[in-house]
C-alpha positions as a Markdown table, in Angstrom:
| # | Residue | x | y | z |
|---|---|---|---|---|
| 1 | Met | 51.9 | 74.2 | -135.8 |
| 2 | Ala | 51.2 | 74.6 | -132.0 |
| 3 | Glu | 50.4 | 71.6 | -129.9 |
| 4 | Pro | 46.7 | 71.2 | -129.4 |
| 5 | Ile | 45.3 | 72.2 | -126.0 |
| 6 | Val | 43.7 | 69.2 | -124.2 |
| 7 | Ala | 41.3 | 70.0 | -121.4 |
| 8 | Val | 40.8 | 67.2 | -118.9 |
| 9 | Ala | 37.7 | 67.1 | -116.6 |
| 10 | Ser | 37.5 | 64.4 | -114.1 |
| 11 | Cys | 35.6 | 62.8 | -111.2 |
| 12 | Tyr | 37.3 | 63.1 | -107.8 |
| 13 | Gly | 34.5 | 61.3 | -106.0 |
| 14 | Ala | 34.6 | 59.5 | -102.7 |
| 15 | Ser | 34.8 | 56.0 | -104.1 |
| 16 | Asn | 37.8 | 54.1 | -105.4 |
| 17 | Thr | 36.7 | 54.7 | -109.0 |
| 18 | Gly | 36.3 | 58.5 | -108.4 |
| 19 | Gln | 39.8 | 58.7 | -106.8 |
| 20 | Leu | 41.2 | 56.6 | -109.6 |
| 21 | Ala | 39.7 | 58.9 | -112.2 |
| 22 | Gly | 41.1 | 61.9 | -110.5 |
| 23 | Ala | 44.6 | 60.4 | -110.1 |
| 24 | Val | 44.6 | 59.4 | -113.8 |
| 25 | Ala | 43.6 | 62.9 | -114.9 |
| 26 | Thr | 46.2 | 64.6 | -112.6 |
| 27 | Glu | 49.1 | 62.5 | -113.8 |
| 28 | Leu | 48.1 | 62.8 | -117.5 |
| 29 | Val | 48.1 | 66.6 | -117.1 |
| 30 | Arg | 51.5 | 66.5 | -115.4 |
| 31 | Glu | 53.0 | 64.3 | -118.0 |
| 32 | Asn | 51.7 | 65.9 | -121.2 |
| 33 | Pro | 52.5 | 69.5 | -122.2 |
| 34 | Gly | 49.4 | 71.3 | -123.4 |
| 35 | Trp | 47.1 | 69.3 | -121.3 |
| 36 | Thr | 45.2 | 71.2 | -118.5 |
| 37 | Leu | 42.8 | 70.3 | -115.8 |
| 38 | Val | 39.3 | 71.8 | -115.8 |
| 39 | Cys | 37.8 | 72.8 | -112.5 |
| 40 | Leu | 34.5 | 71.0 | -112.6 |
| 41 | Pro | 33.0 | 73.0 | -109.7 |
| 42 | Ala | 33.8 | 76.2 | -111.6 |
| 43 | Val | 32.0 | 74.8 | -114.6 |
| 44 | Ala | 29.0 | 73.9 | -112.4 |
| 45 | Ile | 28.7 | 77.5 | -111.2 |
| 46 | Asp | 29.3 | 78.9 | -114.7 |
| 47 | Gly | 32.7 | 80.3 | -113.6 |
| 48 | Glu | 35.2 | 81.6 | -116.1 |
| 49 | Ala | 37.9 | 79.4 | -114.5 |
| 50 | Gly | 36.1 | 76.3 | -115.8 |
| 51 | Leu | 34.2 | 77.6 | -118.8 |
| 52 | Gly | 37.2 | 79.5 | -120.2 |
| 53 | Lys | 39.4 | 76.4 | -120.3 |
| 54 | Leu | 36.6 | 74.5 | -122.1 |
| 55 | Ala | 36.3 | 77.3 | -124.6 |
| 56 | Lys | 40.0 | 77.4 | -125.4 |
| 57 | Ala | 40.5 | 73.6 | -125.6 |
| 58 | Asp | 41.0 | 71.9 | -128.9 |
| 59 | Phe | 40.1 | 68.5 | -127.3 |
| 60 | Leu | 38.0 | 67.7 | -124.2 |
| 61 | Val | 38.7 | 64.5 | -122.3 |
| 62 | Val | 36.3 | 63.5 | -119.6 |
| 63 | Ile | 37.3 | 60.8 | -117.1 |
| 64 | Glu | 34.3 | 59.5 | -115.3 |
| 65 | Gly | 34.4 | 57.6 | -112.0 |
| 66 | Cys | 31.2 | 55.7 | -112.5 |
| 67 | Pro | 28.1 | 55.3 | -114.7 |
| 68 | Ile | 26.3 | 58.2 | -113.1 |
| 69 | Met | 28.4 | 60.4 | -115.5 |
| 70 | Cys | 28.5 | 63.6 | -113.3 |
| 71 | Cys | 31.3 | 65.2 | -115.2 |
| 72 | Thr | 29.6 | 64.7 | -118.6 |
| 73 | Lys | 26.3 | 66.0 | -117.3 |
| 74 | Ile | 27.8 | 69.1 | -115.7 |
| 75 | Ile | 29.9 | 70.0 | -118.7 |
| 76 | Glu | 27.2 | 69.5 | -121.3 |
| 77 | Glu | 24.6 | 71.4 | -119.2 |
| 78 | His | 26.8 | 74.4 | -118.5 |
| 79 | Ser | 28.9 | 74.7 | -121.6 |
| 80 | Gly | 27.1 | 72.7 | -124.3 |
| 81 | Arg | 30.3 | 70.9 | -125.1 |
| 82 | Lys | 30.6 | 67.2 | -125.6 |
| 83 | Ala | 33.7 | 65.2 | -124.8 |
| 84 | Asp | 36.0 | 64.2 | -127.6 |
| 85 | Val | 37.1 | 61.3 | -125.5 |
| 86 | Arg | 35.2 | 59.9 | -122.5 |
| 87 | Val | 36.4 | 57.1 | -120.3 |
| 88 | Glu | 34.4 | 55.6 | -117.5 |
| 89 | Met | 36.1 | 53.5 | -114.8 |
| 90 | Val | 33.4 | 50.8 | -114.4 |
| 91 | Ala | 32.1 | 50.1 | -117.9 |
| 92 | Asp | 35.1 | 51.0 | -120.0 |
| 93 | Cys | 37.9 | 50.0 | -117.7 |
| 94 | Gly | 36.4 | 47.1 | -115.7 |
| 95 | Val | 37.1 | 48.6 | -112.3 |
| 96 | Lys | 34.6 | 47.4 | -109.6 |
| 97 | Lys | 33.3 | 50.4 | -107.6 |
| 98 | Gln | 33.9 | 50.3 | -103.9 |
| 99 | Pro | 32.9 | 52.8 | -101.2 |
| 100 | Thr | 36.6 | 53.5 | -100.2 |
| 101 | Pro | 39.2 | 55.9 | -101.7 |
| 102 | Ala | 41.8 | 53.2 | -102.2 |
| 103 | Tyr | 42.6 | 52.1 | -105.8 |
| 104 | Asp | 45.1 | 49.8 | -107.6 |
| 105 | Glu | 48.2 | 51.5 | -109.0 |
| 106 | Ala | 48.3 | 49.0 | -111.8 |
| 107 | Asp | 44.8 | 50.1 | -112.9 |
| 108 | Lys | 46.0 | 53.7 | -112.9 |
| 109 | Ala | 48.9 | 52.9 | -115.2 |
| 110 | Arg | 46.8 | 50.8 | -117.5 |
| 111 | Ile | 44.0 | 53.5 | -117.7 |
| 112 | Lys | 46.4 | 56.3 | -118.2 |
| 113 | Ala | 47.9 | 54.5 | -121.2 |
| 114 | Glu | 44.4 | 53.8 | -122.6 |
| 115 | Val | 43.3 | 57.5 | -122.2 |
| 116 | Arg | 46.5 | 58.7 | -123.9 |
| 117 | Gln | 45.9 | 56.3 | -126.8 |
| 118 | Arg | 42.3 | 57.4 | -127.2 |
| 119 | Val | 43.3 | 61.0 | -127.3 |
| 120 | Gln | 46.0 | 60.3 | -129.9 |
| 121 | Glu | 43.5 | 58.4 | -132.0 |
| 122 | Ala | 40.9 | 61.3 | -131.7 |
| 123 | Met | 43.6 | 63.8 | -132.7 |
| 124 | Ser | 44.5 | 61.7 | -135.7 |
| 125 | Arg | 40.9 | 61.4 | -136.8 |
| 126 | Lys | 40.4 | 65.2 | -136.5 |
| 127 | Glu | 43.6 | 66.0 | -138.4 |
| 128 | Ala | 42.6 | 63.5 | -141.1 |
| 129 | Ser | 39.2 | 65.0 | -141.5 |
| 130 | Lys | 40.8 | 68.4 | -142.2 |
| 131 | Thr | 42.7 | 67.0 | -145.2 |
| 132 | Ile | 39.6 | 65.6 | -146.8 |
């Protein structure tokens, strides 16, 4: 059986939490075969580069920088797709938003591990539901 395709859409905003979300997404894609980044601006303009990746993905991971939830809103509005896993830096990860691009490397490592675990759990639930 082929590895599932995991599409990752992320904030890359001007705050520490936006930059942290983007760094987590980028490293997860680099470290996990079958994971791919979604170009959020392409989704926002209904471009194939973004919408095509969403359509082909078995799982959608959205990594939000803050409670405004820009990524979720753009993806749902333009593709109708809901995230299988969504992580938000402030509420879910306890990172205090600051108006600077600097973030803590320890937070990045911790959040990467958490996102990876949530994806594995979601995949296991999906696979278990197929056998019922």
